[in-house]
Every structure is written in C-alpha cells, then in structure tokens.
C-alpha positions as CSV (number, residue, x, y, z in Angstrom):
1,M,2.0,45.4,-16.3
2,N,2.1,44.2,-12.7
3,F,0.0,41.3,-11.5
4,G,-2.3,43.3,-9.3
5,R,-3.2,45.7,-12.1
6,Q,-3.7,42.7,-14.5
7,I,-6.3,41.2,-12.1
8,A,-8.1,44.6,-11.8
9,I,-8.4,44.9,-15.6
10,L,-9.7,41.4,-15.9
11,L,-12.3,42.1,-13.3
12,A,-13.2,45.3,-15.0
13,T,-13.8,43.6,-18.3
14,G,-16.1,40.9,-16.7
15,L,-13.5,38.1,-16.6
16,A,-13.7,37.5,-12.9
17,T,-13.6,33.7,-13.2
18,V,-10.4,33.9,-15.3
19,A,-8.8,36.3,-12.8
20,L,-9.6,34.1,-9.8
21,A,-8.2,31.1,-11.7
22,I,-4.9,33.0,-12.3
23,A,-4.8,34.2,-8.6
24,R,-5.4,30.7,-7.1
25,P,-2.2,28.8,-6.5
26,A,-1.9,25.5,-8.2
27,A,-2.2,22.4,-6.0
28,A,1.2,21.1,-5.1
29,Q,2.0,17.9,-7.0
30,L,3.9,15.0,-5.5
31,S,7.2,14.0,-6.9
32,P,7.6,10.4,-8.3
33,L,8.4,7.9,-5.6
34,P,12.2,8.0,-5.1
35,D,14.0,4.8,-6.1
36,A,15.4,4.4,-2.6
37,W,11.8,4.5,-1.2
38,R,10.6,2.0,-3.7
39,A,13.5,-0.4,-2.8
40,A,12.7,-0.1,0.9
41,L,9.0,-0.7,0.5
42,A,9.6,-3.6,-1.9
43,K,11.4,-5.4,0.9
44,V,8.3,-5.5,3.1
45,G,7.1,-9.0,3.2
46,T,3.6,-10.5,3.6
47,D,2.3,-12.6,6.4
48,P,0.8,-16.1,5.8
49,P,-2.9,-16.1,5.0
50,P,-5.2,-16.5,8.0
51,K,-6.7,-19.9,8.9
52,A,-10.1,-18.2,9.0
53,L,-11.4,-14.8,8.1
54,A,-13.0,-12.5,10.6
55,A,-16.7,-13.2,10.6
56,D,-16.0,-15.5,7.7
57,A,-16.3,-12.6,5.3
58,H,-14.3,-10.4,2.9
59,F,-14.6,-6.8,4.1
60,V,-14.3,-5.2,0.6
61,R,-16.1,-2.1,1.8
62,S,-16.3,-0.5,5.2
63,D,-19.5,-0.5,7.2
64,E,-18.4,2.5,9.2
65,S,-20.0,5.7,8.0
66,A,-19.0,8.6,10.3
67,H,-15.3,9.1,9.8
68,F,-16.1,12.8,9.2
69,V,-16.1,13.2,13.0
70,A,-12.3,13.0,12.8
71,Y,-11.9,15.4,9.9
72,G,-10.6,18.2,12.0
73,H,-7.9,16.0,13.6
74,L,-6.7,14.7,10.2
75,K,-7.0,17.8,8.0
76,D,-3.7,18.9,6.5
77,L,-1.7,16.5,8.8
78,G,0.5,15.5,5.9
79,G,3.1,12.7,6.0
80,V,2.4,8.9,6.1
81,L,-1.0,7.3,6.5
82,L,-0.9,3.7,7.7
83,G,-4.3,2.0,7.4
84,V,-6.3,-1.1,7.7
85,G,-9.4,-1.9,5.6
86,T,-10.6,-0.3,2.4
87,D,-12.4,2.9,1.4
88,P,-12.0,5.1,4.5
89,N,-8.2,5.2,3.9
90,Y,-8.8,7.2,0.6
91,L,-10.9,9.8,2.4
92,M,-8.2,10.2,5.1
93,A,-5.4,10.4,2.5
94,G,-7.2,13.3,0.9
95,W,-7.9,15.1,4.2
96,M,-4.3,14.7,5.3
97,K,-2.7,15.5,2.0
98,A,-0.7,12.4,2.7
99,E,2.6,11.9,1.0
100,L,2.6,8.1,1.3
101,V,-0.2,5.6,2.0
102,L,0.6,2.1,3.4
103,L,-2.3,-0.3,3.6
104,V,-2.4,-3.6,5.5
105,D,-5.1,-6.3,5.7
106,F,-4.8,-9.9,6.5
107,D,-7.3,-10.8,3.8
108,Q,-5.6,-11.1,0.3
109,V,-8.9,-10.1,-1.3
110,V,-8.8,-6.7,0.5
111,A,-5.2,-6.2,-0.7
112,D,-6.5,-7.0,-4.2
113,V,-9.3,-4.5,-3.9
114,H,-6.6,-1.8,-3.3
115,T,-5.1,-2.9,-6.6
116,L,-8.4,-2.1,-8.2
117,Y,-8.6,1.3,-6.4
118,I,-5.1,2.2,-7.6
119,L,-5.9,1.1,-11.1
120,A,-9.2,3.1,-11.2
121,L,-7.5,6.2,-9.7
122,R,-4.8,6.1,-12.4
123,H,-7.3,5.8,-15.2
124,A,-10.1,8.2,-14.0
125,E,-9.3,11.9,-14.2
126,T,-12.2,13.0,-12.0
127,A,-14.1,11.7,-9.0
128,D,-17.2,11.2,-11.1
129,A,-15.3,9.1,-13.6
130,F,-13.7,7.1,-10.8
131,V,-17.1,6.3,-9.3
132,Q,-18.6,5.5,-12.7
133,L,-16.0,2.8,-13.3
134,W,-17.5,0.8,-10.5
135,S,-21.0,1.0,-11.9
136,A,-22.6,-1.6,-14.2
137,K,-22.1,0.8,-17.1
138,G,-18.5,1.2,-16.3
139,A,-17.8,-2.5,-15.6
140,P,-16.7,-3.5,-19.2
141,K,-14.1,-0.7,-19.2
142,F,-12.9,-1.6,-15.8
143,A,-12.6,-5.3,-16.8
144,E,-10.5,-4.1,-19.8
145,L,-8.1,-2.2,-17.5
146,V,-7.7,-5.3,-15.3
147,A,-7.2,-7.5,-18.3
148,A,-4.3,-5.3,-19.4
149,M,-2.4,-5.8,-16.1
150,P,1.0,-7.3,-17.0
151,D,1.5,-9.6,-14.0
152,A,-0.5,-12.7,-14.6
153,A,-1.0,-13.7,-10.9
154,A,-1.9,-10.2,-9.8
155,R,-4.3,-10.0,-12.8
156,R,-6.1,-13.2,-11.9
157,R,-6.5,-12.0,-8.3
158,A,-7.7,-8.5,-9.4
159,Q,-10.3,-10.1,-11.8
160,A,-11.6,-12.2,-9.0
161,A,-11.8,-9.2,-6.7
162,L,-13.6,-7.2,-9.3
163,K,-16.2,-9.9,-9.8
164,L,-16.8,-10.2,-6.1
165,A,-16.6,-6.5,-5.1
166,R,-17.5,-4.1,-7.9
167,H,-21.2,-3.7,-7.3
168,V,-20.7,-3.6,-3.5
169,I,-18.1,-0.8,-3.8
170,W,-20.3,1.0,-6.3
171,D,-23.1,1.1,-3.8
172,R,-20.7,2.2,-1.1
173,L,-19.2,5.1,-3.1
174,V,-22.6,6.4,-4.1
175,T,-23.8,6.3,-0.5
176,L,-20.6,8.0,0.7
177,R,-20.9,10.8,-1.8
178,K,-24.5,11.5,-0.7
179,D,-23.7,11.3,3.0
180,Y,-20.6,13.6,2.9
181,K,-22.4,16.2,0.8
182,A,-25.1,16.2,3.4
183,Q,-22.5,16.6,6.1
184,K,-20.8,19.4,4.1
185,V,-17.4,17.6,4.7
186,P,-15.2,17.5,1.5
187,M,-13.6,14.2,0.6
188,A,-11.8,12.6,-2.3
189,F,-14.9,11.3,-4.0
190,T,-16.7,14.6,-3.9
191,D,-14.0,17.2,-3.9
192,A,-11.9,17.9,-7.0
193,D,-8.8,19.0,-5.2
194,Q,-8.8,16.1,-2.8
195,Y,-9.5,13.6,-5.6
196,A,-6.6,15.1,-7.6
197,H,-4.3,14.6,-4.6
198,V,-5.3,11.0,-4.0
199,R,-5.1,10.3,-7.7
200,D,-1.6,11.8,-7.7
201,L,-0.6,9.4,-4.9
202,A,-1.7,6.5,-7.2
203,L,0.0,7.9,-10.3
204,K,3.3,8.5,-8.4
205,D,3.3,4.9,-6.9
206,R,2.7,6.3,-3.4
207,I,0.0,3.9,-2.4
208,W,1.2,0.4,-1.3
209,A,-0.9,-2.5,0.0
210,W,0.1,-5.8,1.5
211,R,-1.6,-8.9,2.9
212,G,-0.4,-8.3,6.4
213,D,-1.4,-9.4,9.9
214,L,-1.2,-6.8,12.7
215,T,-0.2,-9.7,15.0
216,G,2.2,-11.3,12.5
217,A,6.0,-11.3,12.3
218,A,6.6,-10.1,8.7
219,T,4.6,-7.2,7.3
220,M,4.4,-4.8,10.3
221,T,8.1,-5.4,11.1
222,G,8.9,-4.7,7.5
223,I,6.9,-1.5,7.5
224,Q,8.8,-0.3,10.6
225,G,12.1,-0.9,8.8
226,A,11.0,0.7,5.6
227,L,9.8,3.9,7.4
228,K,13.0,4.1,9.3
229,A,15.0,3.7,6.0
230,L,12.9,6.4,4.5
231,G,13.3,8.7,7.5
232,R,9.6,9.1,7.8
233,E,7.2,8.8,10.7
234,V,3.5,7.7,10.9
235,S,1.3,10.7,10.9
236,A,-2.0,8.8,11.1
237,F,-2.8,5.2,11.8
238,Y,-6.3,4.1,11.0
239,I,-6.8,0.8,12.7
240,T,-10.6,0.6,12.2
241,N,-12.1,-2.0,14.5
242,A,-9.4,-4.6,13.8
243,E,-8.4,-4.8,17.5
244,A,-11.8,-6.5,18.3
245,Y,-10.5,-9.6,16.5
246,F,-7.3,-10.3,18.4
247,D,-5.7,-9.9,21.8
248,Y,-2.5,-8.0,22.2
249,T,0.1,-10.8,22.2
250,A,3.8,-9.9,22.7
251,Q,4.3,-9.8,18.9
252,A,1.2,-7.7,18.3
253,R,2.3,-5.2,21.0
254,K,5.8,-5.0,19.5
255,N,4.4,-4.5,16.0
256,L,2.3,-1.6,17.1
257,R,4.7,-0.2,19.7
258,D,7.8,0.1,17.4
259,L,6.2,2.0,14.6
260,P,7.9,5.5,14.3
261,Y,5.0,7.7,15.4
262,G,5.2,11.4,14.8
263,E,4.9,13.8,17.8
264,K,1.4,14.9,16.6
265,S,0.4,11.6,15.1
266,I,-3.2,10.3,15.4
267,V,-4.5,6.8,15.9
268,L,-8.1,6.5,14.8
269,R,-10.0,3.4,15.9
270,T,-13.6,2.3,16.0
271,Q,-15.4,0.2,18.5
272,G,-18.6,-1.6,17.7
273,V,-21.4,-1.0,20.2
274,P,-24.7,-1.4,18.3
275,S,-26.5,-2.1,21.6
276,K,-25.6,1.4,22.8
277,A,-26.6,3.5,19.7
278,T,-26.6,6.7,21.7
279,E,-22.9,6.3,22.3
280,T,-22.2,5.9,18.6
281,A,-21.6,8.3,15.7
282,D,-23.4,6.2,13.1
283,G,-25.6,3.8,15.0
284,H,-22.9,1.1,15.3
285,Y,-19.5,2.5,16.2
286,R,-17.7,4.7,18.6
287,Y,-14.9,6.6,16.9
288,M,-11.8,7.4,19.0
289,V,-8.6,9.4,18.4
290,Q,-5.4,8.9,20.3
291,N,-1.9,10.3,20.0
292,G,0.3,7.7,18.4
293,R,3.1,8.0,20.9
294,D,0.6,7.5,23.7
295,F,-0.7,4.4,22.0
296,A,2.9,3.1,21.8
297,A,3.2,3.7,25.5
298,W,0.2,1.5,26.1
299,M,1.8,-1.2,23.8
300,A,4.9,-1.1,26.0
301,L,2.9,-2.6,28.9
302,K,2.2,-6.3,29.4
303,R,-1.0,-5.4,31.1
304,T,-2.4,-4.0,27.9
305,T,-4.0,-7.3,26.7
306,S,-6.7,-5.9,24.5
307,A,-8.1,-2.7,23.0
308,K,-10.8,-2.7,25.7
309,T,-8.1,-1.8,28.2
310,I,-7.3,1.3,26.3
311,C,-10.9,2.2,25.4
312,W,-11.9,2.4,29.0
313,S,-9.9,5.6,29.2
314,R,-12.0,7.3,26.5
315,K,-13.4,10.8,27.1
316,P,-16.4,12.1,25.2
317,T,-16.3,15.1,23.0
318,K,-19.1,17.4,22.1
319,V,-19.8,15.2,19.1
320,Q,-22.0,12.2,19.7
321,G,-20.0,9.0,19.3
322,F,-16.6,10.7,19.1
323,F,-14.1,10.2,21.9
324,T,-10.5,11.1,22.7
325,I,-8.1,8.9,24.6
326,P,-6.0,11.4,26.5
327,G,-2.4,10.9,27.6
328,P,-0.3,7.9,28.2
329,P,-1.5,5.0,30.3
330,P,-2.0,5.7,34.0
331,P,0.7,4.4,36.3
332,K,0.2,1.1,38.1
333,A,2.0,-0.1,41.2
334,G,4.7,-2.6,40.4
335,K,6.8,-3.1,37.3
336,S,5.3,-3.9,34.0
337,K,6.9,-4.1,30.6
C-alpha cells in the first residue's frame, strides 16, 4: 500500500491525528559534538576575574524583555550563536536552530548559571519540567542534580549559583512564558520543538560557557581560533548592552573585529534609554540589529571608541524600539585604522 493511500484510509477511519503524526517529518537531531570540536573548544582560556562587577551585581537573569522584535532576523539562521548574558541566548538558540552555542560573561557566577541551565536541560524532557526545576517545589531535585556533579570545584560553584539565582530565574522564566504567549512568538520555554532543539544542544555538548571579558586577551581570542579550527562562522552575536560598560580599546576592537562572521550574520545589541521610553521596545531598551561583517568594519577603525559611535547610525523600523544599523561605517577624510 502506498503512503498516500495509507493516509487516506487513516483519515477515513477517524485517525486524523495519527495520520498527521506520520506525515510530519521528525525534527532533525544534532550529532554528538565531534572530538576535534571538543578539543578546539577545550583550548579556549578564561580571562582574569574583574576587579569590580558592572553595577556591583550578578546579572543572573536578563532585564531585557523584547527580544521578540528580532525574531524574524534570527529565525532559522542556523550555525553558531555567540552570546553574552543569560536567558535570552536560549531563546535565540531555539529561533536560530543553532548548531553550537558559545557563551561569554566576565562574571564567573553567570558562567556557573549556564552550568545550571545545561544541567536542567539535560534532565528535563519538556519545557514545563525544565521551568518547574527552578521552582521552590523543584528545588530539592535540582539540588540533587547539582550534588551529583563529578567535578568538586564546579559543583561548589554551581551550588552557590543555585542558592543565589534559583528563585530569580524561576520568576524570570514564568514571566517570559506569559509574555511570549501574549506576543504569539514561539520560544524554547513555550514551544515543544524549540525546547527539544535547545535540549539536544545540551545533550550533545554543544553549549559552552566561559568566564570571558570582551576586552580581555584570552577568551575572545581563543574563540576566534576555535571557530577557525572548526571551519565555522558566527551566525549571530548577541552582545546585549555589554558595550555600555567599556570603551573600545585596541584589544576590544581586535577581539570583536577578528571573529569569523558569516555573510548574513547578525549582531543584536541593546541600548538602555529609560528616559526615552517611546524609543524603546520594552520601556528600557532600544534593540538594534547589524550585519556582523559591517560591525567588524566599524571595529577596524580607531575612531570607533564606543558603541555610541555605532548607534548614532541607527535607523528606525516599523516596530517601536527596534532599529537597524545599515551598512559599513561612512567614510571619513584621512586615514584611520
């Protein structure tokens, strides 16, 4: 019996749900991380801990709430996601159907929070189960999972991060689910297929996190080298609002310039402007997308001393608070490198 006739018979006998399940192609699963990739990523070093934290706080959850404005730019982009910060990266990994997620933050606690995310993703088969692990009811089970971690130093850091961040992340996840359902934008913590993909990333060791400084000499240089060894380009770079906390030194510009950006790569940044709420997407931040290679061209110029220099070029879209930064930097008289 051919497949088309089989579907027709199933429908005729009232088994439409079964027929649709047969007809729907299974989501593509990722292969285990190749040994050569693991070796290259394991060589990426960490930068020294900062002398002081930005705003003297551990940003274990994002306070940005309108990443959905960039959904259309990230959807099905594939490839490598490089990100700063915490929870938004998991939304973007699902939207992109990323094959590899590389996460950097200069706060060790944030890197340890990613250890918790990866652990929870590996254990929880559904988005609901994942979110519940962060609840007060799920806390004992989560603590058991952390206690079973084999590396003593990583276990101690993860236990401290869980104590500090669990209830904050639980609140964040509940809020995100509510907001994204209202926006009718699917994401990993509401959509079964996207959750399955992000979970598969965790199961296949395709999510890596480091304590790394965007202005430092170790982690970003190491990521550049690893990606080149892997033969992979950055598809999306979520830099959040990190640029507000540093100027573009020569090292910082080199770190950001020399990443291997794909031709259609996206840089997504936010810029805090709470005093200009009508220019924001969520009451606090402008959201801006820029081509990665155009960003690299800005980083090649000594005159690019801060993100403000780039953000002045923003162009509004039809969506409030969402901007594009078109093209490479405009020419300037005289030589600049």
